N, C-alpha and C positions, 0 to 999 in steps of 0.2 A: 336728556337727548331730545332733539327736535327732528321731526320727520317732515319731508317736503310734501305739500299738498299738490297733487297733479292737476287739480282743476284750475288754479289761478296762480301757481308758483308761490303762494303764500306758505308759511310754515305753520304746522299744527303740532302742538306738544304731544308727547306719548300719552297713552291712555292712563298710565299711572300718574303722570303730571296733571292730566285733565281732572282726574278724580281729586287730587290734592287741591287744585285751584277751586273746584266747585265746593269742596268741603270748607275751605277757607272763606269763600264768598258766603256760603250758607251761615257760617258763624257770624258774619257781619250784618246779615239781613235782619230787618225788624220783623216783628210778628206779622205785620201786614204783608211784607214782601214774601215771607215764608208762606203765608196763605195764598198769595198769587202764584207761587211756585208749585204748590201742591197739585193742582190739576195738570200742570205741565209735566210734572214727574209721573203722575199716574198714567197719563197718555203716553209719555215717552217710554215707560217701562211696561206698558200694556201687553196684553196677550199677543198682539200682532207685532211686537218688537219695535214700536216707535211710530214715527210719522207715516201716515198713509196718504198717498197721492201728494207728496211734497210736504210743504210746511204745515204744521199743525194749525187748525182753525184758531186756536188760542193765540199762537204766535202771530198770525195774520192780524188779529185785532190789536195785539200789543204793539205791532210795528207801525201802525198808522199814527203818525205824529204831525201831519200837515206840513211836511217839508222840513221839519226841525230834526236835528240829530236825535238818535235814540238816547234814552237815559242809560246810565251805567248799568242799572239793574236789568233793563231790557236787552242790552248788549250781552250781558252774561246769560240771560235766558236763551237768547238766540244761539250763543255758543253751545249751551247745554243741548239744545235740540239738534244741532249739527253733530256734536261729538257723540251723543248717546247712540246714534244710528250705527256706529262702528263697534260698540261695546259688546263683549260676550256676556253670558249670564253670570259668570264669575265676577266680571268687572262691575256689573250692576249690583250684585250682592255685596261686593266690597264697598261700593258707594253707600248702599243702604245701611251697612254696618257702621260706617262713619257717621251717618245721619243719626242712627240710634244712640251712638255715644255722645252726640252733641245735644239732641233734643228728643227724648223718648216720647213726649206727648205728640210731637209732629210725626214721629215714626208710627205711632198707633193710629193717628188720623190717616196717614198714608195707607196703612194696612186695611183699614175699613173702606176707604175709597177704592183701593185696588181690587178688593174683593167684589165690591159692587160693580166696578168697571168690567171685570171678567164676566159676571153674570149678564150684563147688558151689552157686551161688546158685539153681539151679532148684528146690531144695527149699524156698526161702524166698519163692517167688513165688505162693503160694496155688494151687499145682498147675499153674501155667502156666510153661513153660520160657521164661526170659528171652531165649533166642536165637531163638524163633519169631516170625514176623510175626503181627500181630493177625489178619489175614485167614486165616492157616493154622489158628488156634485156633477161629475161629467156624464 
C-alpha cells in the first residue's frame, strides 16, 4: 500500500514497507556505510524522537555534494531521516529487531551509542534538559 504525501503530492510507502526497504538496504551496505549510518540511527531514534529543528546536522553534512546528485547511499539516509519522524516506538523496535537479526555487532554498537546519547542529550535539547518535566522548566 502506498500513501499520498500531502507536502508535494509524492507517494510515501507505508511504515511497514519503509522498514522492509531500510532493512534490505542495510543488508546491502558495506561496513563503512553501516558505520556512517550508526550516528544517524542513534540521532533518529534518540530521546527526543528524531530530528530537532529540521534536518539532522549529520544529514546536512552528507547532503553537500557541490551541485552533484546524491549517492544512492545518501538518498537512502535522507529517506530514513524523513520516514523515521513518523514512526511509533513499536515501529522503531521492529526496525531494531530486524537490525539485530542481520548484524548483532552493529546492534550492540548502536545500543552503546544510544546509551551515551541519552546521557549527553541535554546539550541537544535547545537548552532544556530532556529529563525535566515541562512544568519544572516553565
